[in-house]
N, CA, C and O atoms as CSV, one atom per row, in Angstrom:
chain,resi,resn,atom,element,x,y,z
A,1,MET,N,N,0.812,-1.197,0.000
A,1,MET,CA,C,0.000,0.000,0.000
A,1,MET,C,C,0.856,1.260,0.000
A,1,MET,O,O,0.343,2.367,-0.167
A,2,THR,N,N,2.159,1.088,0.188
A,2,THR,CA,C,3.034,2.261,0.176
A,2,THR,C,C,4.149,2.126,-0.849
A,2,THR,O,O,5.114,2.890,-0.818
A,3,ASP,N,N,4.028,1.166,-1.754
A,3,ASP,CA,C,5.029,1.006,-2.794
A,3,ASP,C,C,4.693,1.913,-3.973
A,3,ASP,O,O,3.703,2.644,-3.921
A,4,PRO,N,N,5.501,1.881,-5.037
A,4,PRO,CA,C,5.228,2.756,-6.191
A,4,PRO,C,C,3.869,2.528,-6.862
A,4,PRO,O,O,3.357,3.434,-7.519
A,5,VAL,N,N,3.284,1.355,-6.712
A,5,VAL,CA,C,1.958,1.106,-7.295
A,5,VAL,C,C,0.904,1.017,-6.193
A,5,VAL,O,O,-0.037,0.229,-6.284
A,6,SER,N,N,1.067,1.815,-5.176
A,6,SER,CA,C,0.183,1.740,-4.008
A,6,SER,C,C,-1.279,1.991,-4.345
A,6,SER,O,O,-2.161,1.512,-3.632
A,7,ILE,N,N,-1.553,2.721,-5.403
A,7,ILE,CA,C,-2.955,2.989,-5.758
A,7,ILE,C,C,-3.696,1.682,-6.008
A,7,ILE,O,O,-4.877,1.569,-5.679
A,8,ASP,N,N,-3.018,0.694,-6.588
A,8,ASP,CA,C,-3.657,-0.602,-6.830
A,8,ASP,C,C,-3.940,-1.329,-5.523
A,8,ASP,O,O,-5.040,-1.845,-5.326
A,9,GLY,N,N,-2.962,-1.374,-4.630
A,9,GLY,CA,C,-3.155,-2.033,-3.347
A,9,GLY,C,C,-4.233,-1.357,-2.521
A,9,GLY,O,O,-5.046,-2.026,-1.882
A,10,LEU,N,N,-4.241,-0.033,-2.535
A,10,LEU,CA,C,-5.256,0.709,-1.787
A,10,LEU,C,C,-6.651,0.453,-2.355
A,10,LEU,O,O,-7.622,0.386,-1.602
A,11,SER,N,N,-6.755,0.312,-3.662
A,11,SER,CA,C,-8.047,0.013,-4.283
A,11,SER,C,C,-8.566,-1.345,-3.835
A,11,SER,O,O,-9.759,-1.504,-3.577
A,12,VAL,N,N,-7.672,-2.322,-3.743
A,12,VAL,CA,C,-8.073,-3.657,-3.290
A,12,VAL,C,C,-8.553,-3.591,-1.848
A,12,VAL,O,O,-9.590,-4.164,-1.513
A,13,VAL,N,N,-7.813,-2.901,-0.997
A,13,VAL,CA,C,-8.209,-2.783,0.410
A,13,VAL,C,C,-9.552,-2.065,0.531
A,13,VAL,O,O,-10.418,-2.494,1.293
A,14,ASP,N,N,-9.727,-0.981,-0.214
A,14,ASP,CA,C,-11.008,-0.259,-0.170
A,14,ASP,C,C,-12.160,-1.161,-0.609
A,14,ASP,O,O,-13.228,-1.156,0.004
A,15,GLY,N,N,-11.939,-1.933,-1.670
A,15,GLY,CA,C,-12.976,-2.855,-2.138
A,15,GLY,C,C,-13.293,-3.925,-1.114
A,15,GLY,O,O,-14.455,-4.284,-0.926
A,16,MET,N,N,-12.264,-4.440,-0.450
A,16,MET,CA,C,-12.489,-5.456,0.575
A,16,MET,C,C,-13.260,-4.888,1.764
A,16,MET,O,O,-14.084,-5.579,2.364
A,17,LYS,N,N,-12.992,-3.641,2.097
A,17,LYS,CA,C,-13.721,-2.997,3.198
A,17,LYS,C,C,-15.204,-2.870,2.860
A,17,LYS,O,O,-16.061,-3.093,3.716
A,18,ILE,N,N,-15.502,-2.515,1.622
A,18,ILE,CA,C,-16.898,-2.395,1.190
A,18,ILE,C,C,-17.593,-3.746,1.268
A,18,ILE,O,O,-18.706,-3.849,1.784
A,19,VAL,N,N,-16.940,-4.779,0.758
A,19,VAL,CA,C,-17.520,-6.120,0.781
A,19,VAL,C,C,-17.715,-6.608,2.215
A,19,VAL,O,O,-18.760,-7.173,2.540
A,20,ALA,N,N,-16.724,-6.395,3.068
A,20,ALA,CA,C,-16.834,-6.828,4.461
A,20,ALA,C,C,-17.999,-6.119,5.152
A,20,ALA,O,O,-18.738,-6.738,5.919
A,21,GLU,N,N,-18.161,-4.850,4.886
A,21,GLU,CA,C,-19.269,-4.094,5.482
A,21,GLU,C,C,-20.614,-4.655,5.027
A,21,GLU,O,O,-21.537,-4.799,5.828
A,22,ARG,N,N,-20.717,-4.966,3.751
A,22,ARG,CA,C,-21.975,-5.535,3.231
A,22,ARG,C,C,-22.255,-6.910,3.829
A,22,ARG,O,O,-23.381,-7.200,4.232
A,23,ILE,N,N,-21.234,-7.748,3.887
A,23,ILE,CA,C,-21.411,-9.091,4.458
A,23,ILE,C,C,-21.817,-8.995,5.916
A,23,ILE,O,O,-22.743,-9.676,6.359
A,24,ASN,N,N,-21.121,-8.148,6.657
A,24,ASN,CA,C,-21.410,-8.017,8.089
A,24,ASN,C,C,-22.793,-7.410,8.341
A,24,ASN,O,O,-23.468,-7.797,9.295
A,25,SER,N,N,-23.220,-6.470,7.504
A,25,SER,CA,C,-24.549,-5.887,7.692
A,25,SER,C,C,-25.652,-6.881,7.355
A,25,SER,O,O,-26.795,-6.718,7.780
A,26,ALA,N,N,-25.300,-7.920,6.586
A,26,ALA,CA,C,-26.271,-8.970,6.244
A,26,ALA,C,C,-26.182,-10.154,7.215
A,26,ALA,O,O,-26.802,-11.192,6.985
A,27,GLY,N,N,-25.425,-10.000,8.284
A,27,GLY,CA,C,-25.355,-11.069,9.278
A,27,GLY,C,C,-24.050,-11.829,9.311
A,27,GLY,O,O,-23.900,-12.764,10.097
A,28,GLY,N,N,-23.107,-11.451,8.478
A,28,GLY,CA,C,-21.805,-12.110,8.479
A,28,GLY,C,C,-21.811,-13.422,7.722
A,28,GLY,O,O,-22.673,-13.659,6.875
A,29,ILE,N,N,-20.864,-14.258,8.025
A,29,ILE,CA,C,-20.757,-15.591,7.422
A,29,ILE,C,C,-20.996,-16.605,8.534
A,29,ILE,O,O,-20.290,-16.633,9.542
A,30,LEU,N,N,-22.004,-17.427,8.319
A,30,LEU,CA,C,-22.428,-18.391,9.337
A,30,LEU,C,C,-22.724,-17.692,10.667
A,30,LEU,O,O,-22.456,-18.215,11.748
A,31,GLY,N,N,-23.290,-16.487,10.538
A,31,GLY,CA,C,-23.693,-15.731,11.716
A,31,GLY,C,C,-22.571,-14.980,12.414
A,31,GLY,O,O,-22.788,-14.369,13.460
A,32,ARG,N,N,-21.389,-15.020,11.847
A,32,ARG,CA,C,-20.250,-14.333,12.465
A,32,ARG,C,C,-19.740,-13.239,11.542
A,32,ARG,O,O,-19.634,-13.451,10.334
A,33,PRO,N,N,-19.419,-12.065,12.097
A,33,PRO,CA,C,-18.878,-10.997,11.257
A,33,PRO,C,C,-17.462,-11.348,10.792
A,33,PRO,O,O,-16.729,-12.071,11.467
A,34,ILE,N,N,-17.105,-10.826,9.637
A,34,ILE,CA,C,-15.735,-11.019,9.180
A,34,ILE,C,C,-14.916,-9.792,9.589
A,34,ILE,O,O,-15.433,-8.680,9.699
A,35,LYS,N,N,-13.652,-10.029,9.805
A,35,LYS,CA,C,-12.747,-8.966,10.233
A,35,LYS,C,C,-11.572,-8.920,9.253
A,35,LYS,O,O,-10.940,-9.941,8.981
A,36,LEU,N,N,-11.293,-7.752,8.736
A,36,LEU,CA,C,-10.150,-7.591,7.847
A,36,LEU,C,C,-8.917,-7.218,8.670
A,36,LEU,O,O,-8.979,-6.360,9.551
A,37,ILE,N,N,-7.826,-7.861,8.374
A,37,ILE,CA,C,-6.543,-7.515,8.966
A,37,ILE,C,C,-5.651,-7.117,7.804
A,37,ILE,O,O,-5.379,-7.923,6.914
A,38,VAL,N,N,-5.203,-5.889,7.815
A,38,VAL,CA,C,-4.436,-5.357,6.691
A,38,VAL,C,C,-2.991,-5.125,7.117
A,38,VAL,O,O,-2.720,-4.469,8.122
A,39,GLU,N,N,-2.076,-5.676,6.333
A,39,GLU,CA,C,-0.640,-5.461,6.524
A,39,GLU,C,C,-0.076,-4.942,5.209
A,39,GLU,O,O,-0.615,-5.227,4.139
A,40,ASP,N,N,0.993,-4.193,5.289
A,40,ASP,CA,C,1.604,-3.603,4.100
A,40,ASP,C,C,2.928,-4.283,3.804
A,40,ASP,O,O,3.902,-4.103,4.535
A,41,GLY,N,N,2.967,-5.070,2.727
A,41,GLY,CA,C,4.208,-5.693,2.289
A,41,GLY,C,C,5.068,-4.770,1.460
A,41,GLY,O,O,6.194,-5.117,1.106
A,42,LYS,N,N,4.547,-3.592,1.144
A,42,LYS,CA,C,5.270,-2.536,0.428
A,42,LYS,C,C,5.787,-2.960,-0.944
A,42,LYS,O,O,6.684,-2.320,-1.493
A,43,GLY,N,N,5.229,-4.031,-1.497
A,43,GLY,CA,C,5.696,-4.507,-2.797
A,43,GLY,C,C,7.111,-5.056,-2.739
A,43,GLY,O,O,7.747,-5.252,-3.775
A,44,ASP,N,N,7.602,-5.301,-1.542
A,44,ASP,CA,C,8.963,-5.755,-1.319
A,44,ASP,C,C,8.934,-7.217,-0.851
A,44,ASP,O,O,8.145,-7.558,0.031
A,45,PRO,N,N,9.764,-8.071,-1.414
A,45,PRO,CA,C,9.725,-9.484,-1.031
A,45,PRO,C,C,9.923,-9.734,0.463
A,45,PRO,O,O,9.162,-10.497,1.058
A,46,VAL,N,N,10.916,-9.119,1.078
A,46,VAL,CA,C,11.190,-9.347,2.502
A,46,VAL,C,C,10.053,-8.798,3.357
A,46,VAL,O,O,9.613,-9.460,4.297
A,47,GLU,N,N,9.577,-7.604,3.044
A,47,GLU,CA,C,8.469,-7.004,3.802
A,47,GLU,C,C,7.198,-7.842,3.647
A,47,GLU,O,O,6.427,-7.983,4.596
A,48,SER,N,N,6.980,-8.394,2.462
A,48,SER,CA,C,5.789,-9.212,2.216
A,48,SER,C,C,5.835,-10.508,3.005
A,48,SER,O,O,4.817,-10.943,3.543
A,49,VAL,N,N,7.003,-11.130,3.081
A,49,VAL,CA,C,7.163,-12.346,3.887
A,49,VAL,C,C,6.903,-12.029,5.354
A,49,VAL,O,O,6.206,-12.777,6.040
A,50,THR,N,N,7.454,-10.934,5.828
A,50,THR,CA,C,7.250,-10.529,7.222
A,50,THR,C,C,5.769,-10.297,7.505
A,50,THR,O,O,5.258,-10.723,8.541
A,51,ALA,N,N,5.082,-9.624,6.587
A,51,ALA,CA,C,3.650,-9.348,6.760
A,51,ALA,C,C,2.846,-10.649,6.769
A,51,ALA,O,O,1.949,-10.818,7.595
A,52,ALA,N,N,3.163,-11.560,5.860
A,52,ALA,CA,C,2.444,-12.841,5.805
A,52,ALA,C,C,2.685,-13.651,7.074
A,52,ALA,O,O,1.746,-14.212,7.638
A,53,GLU,N,N,3.930,-13.717,7.525
A,53,GLU,CA,C,4.230,-14.464,8.741
A,53,GLU,C,C,3.509,-13.878,9.949
A,53,GLU,O,O,3.018,-14.618,10.801
A,54,LYS,N,N,3.445,-12.558,10.023
A,54,LYS,CA,C,2.736,-11.907,11.130
A,54,LYS,C,C,1.252,-12.251,11.094
A,54,LYS,O,O,0.659,-12.570,12.124
A,55,MET,N,N,0.652,-12.185,9.902
A,55,MET,CA,C,-0.772,-12.494,9.801
A,55,MET,C,C,-1.056,-13.946,10.163
A,55,MET,O,O,-2.070,-14.243,10.793
A,56,ILE,N,N,-0.174,-14.841,9.770
A,56,ILE,CA,C,-0.384,-16.265,10.042
A,56,ILE,C,C,-0.135,-16.586,11.516
A,56,ILE,O,O,-0.963,-17.230,12.160
A,57,ARG,N,N,0.987,-16.145,12.041
A,57,ARG,CA,C,1.364,-16.522,13.412
A,57,ARG,C,C,0.656,-15.696,14.488
A,57,ARG,O,O,0.127,-16.250,15.451
A,58,SER,N,N,0.648,-14.388,14.324
A,58,SER,CA,C,0.079,-13.522,15.366
A,58,SER,C,C,-1.428,-13.369,15.266
A,58,SER,O,O,-2.133,-13.401,16.275
A,59,ASN,N,N,-1.917,-13.202,14.044
A,59,ASN,CA,C,-3.342,-12.936,13.854
A,59,ASN,C,C,-4.157,-14.175,13.536
A,59,ASN,O,O,-5.386,-14.122,13.538
A,60,LYS,N,N,-3.485,-15.303,13.260
A,60,LYS,CA,C,-4.163,-16.572,12.972
A,60,LYS,C,C,-5.204,-16.444,11.848
A,60,LYS,O,O,-6.318,-16.954,11.965
A,61,VAL,N,N,-4.830,-15.763,10.768
A,61,VAL,CA,C,-5.767,-15.564,9.665
A,61,VAL,C,C,-6.061,-16.883,8.954
A,61,VAL,O,O,-5.185,-17.743,8.861
A,62,PRO,N,N,-7.289,-17.050,8.449
A,62,PRO,CA,C,-7.619,-18.277,7.723
A,62,PRO,C,C,-7.209,-18.226,6.251
A,62,PRO,O,O,-7.108,-19.264,5.598
A,63,ASP,N,N,-6.972,-17.021,5.729
A,63,ASP,CA,C,-6.557,-16.865,4.344
A,63,ASP,C,C,-5.927,-15.496,4.163
A,63,ASP,O,O,-6.053,-14.618,5.016
A,64,ILE,N,N,-5.246,-15.330,3.033
A,64,ILE,CA,C,-4.600,-14.058,2.712
A,64,ILE,C,C,-4.998,-13.678,1.299
A,64,ILE,O,O,-4.957,-14.499,0.382
A,65,ILE,N,N,-5.386,-12.419,1.139
A,65,ILE,CA,C,-5.703,-11.865,-0.173
A,65,ILE,C,C,-4.718,-10.737,-0.420
A,65,ILE,O,O,-4.572,-9.839,0.409
A,66,GLY,N,N,-4.054,-10.784,-1.546
A,66,GLY,CA,C,-3.125,-9.716,-1.872
A,66,GLY,C,C,-1.731,-10.229,-2.106
A,66,GLY,O,O,-1.546,-11.392,-2.466
A,67,CYS,N,N,-0.766,-9.397,-1.910
A,67,CYS,CA,C,0.650,-9.644,-2.122
A,67,CYS,C,C,1.018,-9.123,-3.514
A,67,CYS,O,O,0.804,-9.800,-4.519
A,68,TRP,N,N,1.559,-7.945,-3.552
A,68,TRP,CA,C,1.899,-7.296,-4.814
A,68,TRP,C,C,3.353,-7.529,-5.175
A,68,TRP,O,O,4.215,-7.610,-4.299
A,69,ALA,N,N,3.614,-7.633,-6.422
A,69,ALA,CA,C,4.931,-7.816,-7.041
A,69,ALA,C,C,5.263,-9.307,-7.087
A,69,ALA,O,O,5.221,-10.006,-6.075
A,70,SER,N,N,5.584,-9.756,-8.261
A,70,SER,CA,C,5.860,-11.182,-8.458
A,70,SER,C,C,6.966,-11.685,-7.552
A,70,SER,O,O,6.882,-12.797,-7.030
A,71,SER,N,N,8.003,-10.879,-7.357
A,71,SER,CA,C,9.099,-11.316,-6.488
A,71,SER,C,C,8.616,-11.517,-5.057
A,71,SER,O,O,9.098,-12.414,-4.365
A,72,ALA,N,N,7.675,-10.696,-4.603
A,72,ALA,CA,C,7.107,-10.847,-3.258
A,72,ALA,C,C,6.231,-12.092,-3.189
A,72,ALA,O,O,6.242,-12.808,-2.188
A,73,ILE,N,N,5.481,-12.346,-4.238
A,73,ILE,CA,C,4.609,-13.521,-4.275
A,73,ILE,C,C,5.442,-14.799,-4.231
A,73,ILE,O,O,5.103,-15.730,-3.501
A,74,PHE,N,N,6.528,-14.855,-5.001
A,74,PHE,CA,C,7.379,-16.044,-5.029
A,74,PHE,C,C,7.907,-16.399,-3.645
A,74,PHE,O,O,7.978,-17.576,-3.290
A,75,LEU,N,N,8.279,-15.388,-2.862
A,75,LEU,CA,C,8.803,-15.679,-1.526
A,75,LEU,C,C,7.707,-15.976,-0.516
A,75,LEU,O,O,7.944,-16.678,0.466
A,76,THR,N,N,6.519,-15.453,-0.745
A,76,THR,CA,C,5.407,-15.650,0.190
A,76,THR,C,C,4.723,-16.998,-0.039
A,76,THR,O,O,4.217,-17.598,0.909
A,77,MET,N,N,4.699,-17.474,-1.262
A,77,MET,CA,C,3.993,-18.715,-1.585
A,77,MET,C,C,4.430,-19.912,-0.732
A,77,MET,O,O,3.560,-20.641,-0.255
A,78,PRO,N,N,5.714,-20.151,-0.515
A,78,PRO,CA,C,6.092,-21.311,0.311
A,78,PRO,C,C,5.617,-21.190,1.758
A,78,PRO,O,O,5.311,-22.196,2.399
A,79,ILE,N,N,5.557,-19.986,2.262
A,79,ILE,CA,C,5.124,-19.778,3.654
A,79,ILE,C,C,3.648,-20.112,3.812
A,79,ILE,O,O,3.264,-20.813,4.749
A,80,VAL,N,N,2.820,-19.614,2.900
A,80,VAL,CA,C,1.391,-19.903,3.018
A,80,VAL,C,C,1.123,-21.379,2.743
A,80,VAL,O,O,0.237,-21.979,3.353
A,81,LYS,N,N,1.878,-21.953,1.838
A,81,LYS,CA,C,1.704,-23.382,1.548
A,81,LYS,C,C,2.076,-24.229,2.765
A,81,LYS,O,O,1.341,-25.148,3.126
A,82,ARG,N,N,3.199,-23.930,3.394
A,82,ARG,CA,C,3.649,-24.666,4.576
A,82,ARG,C,C,2.632,-24.575,5.719
A,82,ARG,O,O,2.508,-25.500,6.522
A,83,ASN,N,N,1.908,-23.458,5.784
A,83,ASN,CA,C,0.928,-23.244,6.852
A,83,ASN,C,C,-0.496,-23.567,6.416
A,83,ASN,O,O,-1.441,-23.324,7.167
A,84,SER,N,N,-0.661,-24.111,5.214
A,84,SER,CA,C,-1.971,-24.474,4.653
A,84,SER,C,C,-2.945,-23.300,4.672
A,84,SER,O,O,-4.114,-23.454,5.024
A,85,ILE,N,N,-2.445,-22.124,4.288
A,85,ILE,CA,C,-3.251,-20.912,4.219
A,85,ILE,C,C,-3.474,-20.580,2.745
A,85,ILE,O,O,-2.501,-20.423,2.008
A,86,PRO,N,N,-4.719,-20.467,2.293
A,86,PRO,CA,C,-4.951,-20.054,0.911
A,86,PRO,C,C,-4.448,-18.634,0.670
A,86,PRO,O,O,-4.633,-17.752,1.508
A,87,LEU,N,N,-3.819,-18.422,-0.467
A,87,LEU,CA,C,-3.349,-17.102,-0.882
A,87,LEU,C,C,-4.018,-16.763,-2.200
A,87,LEU,O,O,-3.821,-17.450,-3.202
A,88,LEU,N,N,-4.808,-15.705,-2.198
A,88,LEU,CA,C,-5.455,-15.237,-3.416
A,88,LEU,C,C,-4.698,-14.016,-3.904
A,88,LEU,O,O,-4.682,-12.977,-3.244
A,89,VAL,N,N,-4.075,-14.147,-5.057
A,89,VAL,CA,C,-3.361,-13.031,-5.674
A,89,VAL,C,C,-4.271,-12.468,-6.748
A,89,VAL,O,O,-4.558,-13.138,-7.740
A,90,GLU,N,N,-4.724,-11.247,-6.556
A,90,GLU,CA,C,-5.712,-10.688,-7.477
A,90,GLU,C,C,-5.122,-10.251,-8.808
A,90,GLU,O,O,-5.850,-10.090,-9.787
A,91,MET,N,N,-3.804,-10.056,-8.852
A,91,MET,CA,C,-3.193,-9.691,-10.123
A,91,MET,C,C,-1.701,-10.003,-10.074
A,91,MET,O,O,-1.012,-9.649,-9.117
A,92,SER,N,N,-1.220,-10.661,-11.102
A,92,SER,CA,C,0.209,-10.926,-11.219
A,92,SER,C,C,0.536,-11.092,-12.694
A,92,SER,O,O,-0.292,-11.558,-13.477
A,93,ILE,N,N,1.740,-10.711,-13.062
A,93,ILE,CA,C,2.112,-10.817,-14.471
A,93,ILE,C,C,3.137,-11.914,-14.747
A,93,ILE,O,O,3.446,-12.183,-15.908
A,94,ALA,N,N,3.662,-12.544,-13.719
A,94,ALA,CA,C,4.680,-13.584,-13.910
A,94,ALA,C,C,4.011,-14.935,-14.141
A,94,ALA,O,O,3.389,-15.475,-13.226
A,95,PRO,N,N,4.129,-15.490,-15.346
A,95,PRO,CA,C,3.506,-16.784,-15.635
A,95,PRO,C,C,3.989,-17.905,-14.727
A,95,PRO,O,O,3.255,-18.865,-14.493
A,96,MET,N,N,5.210,-17.801,-14.210
A,96,MET,CA,C,5.747,-18.866,-13.364
A,96,MET,C,C,4.947,-19.047,-12.078
A,96,MET,O,O,5.024,-20.105,-11.454
A,97,ILE,N,N,4.188,-18.046,-11.674
A,97,ILE,CA,C,3.389,-18.160,-10.451
A,97,ILE,C,C,2.308,-19.220,-10.649
A,97,ILE,O,O,2.147,-20.103,-9.806
A,98,THR,N,N,1.576,-19.142,-11.744
A,98,THR,CA,C,0.533,-20.128,-11.991
A,98,THR,C,C,1.086,-21.431,-12.552
A,98,THR,O,O,0.460,-22.483,-12.417
A,99,ASP,N,N,2.253,-21.366,-13.178
A,99,ASP,CA,C,2.869,-22.582,-13.723
A,99,ASP,C,C,3.245,-23.569,-12.624
A,99,ASP,O,O,3.409,-24.758,-12.897
A,100,GLN,N,N,3.384,-23.100,-11.390
A,100,GLN,CA,C,3.739,-23.984,-10.283
A,100,GLN,C,C,2.587,-24.898,-9.876
A,100,GLN,O,O,2.784,-25.858,-9.131
A,101,ARG,N,N,1.401,-24.603,-10.358
A,101,ARG,CA,C,0.217,-25.415,-10.098
A,101,ARG,C,C,-0.025,-25.664,-8.605
A,101,ARG,O,O,-0.250,-26.797,-8.178
A,102,ASN,N,N,0.027,-24.613,-7.845
A,102,ASN,CA,C,-0.295,-24.714,-6.409
A,102,ASN,C,C,-1.781,-24.978,-6.237
A,102,ASN,O,O,-2.601,-24.581,-7.065
A,103,GLU,N,N,-2.107,-25.649,-5.158
A,103,GLU,CA,C,-3.503,-25.889,-4.878
A,103,GLU,C,C,-4.172,-24.559,-4.684
A,103,GLU,O,O,-5.375,-24.504,-4.432
């Protein structure tokens, strides 16, 4: 959210906030509200790994949406895989990311 393409990351976060508000106003999921936890990987591989590890270990998130920059995604993918956490990357240009055929 603070890297050179931060406008894209901020747009994703804003969209997620809107969706979370709508879901929660309709009763949540299975009667429970959803909570967004936002971390800034800054489009940097090391910062992205740190953010993912914090969300997994400290916040116990069930999934992660985001992770900008292919180099950041490549380093984050093994961490989420090792912890069985789904990672949804909304946009990436490196074909090798999908070529790995991750679950």
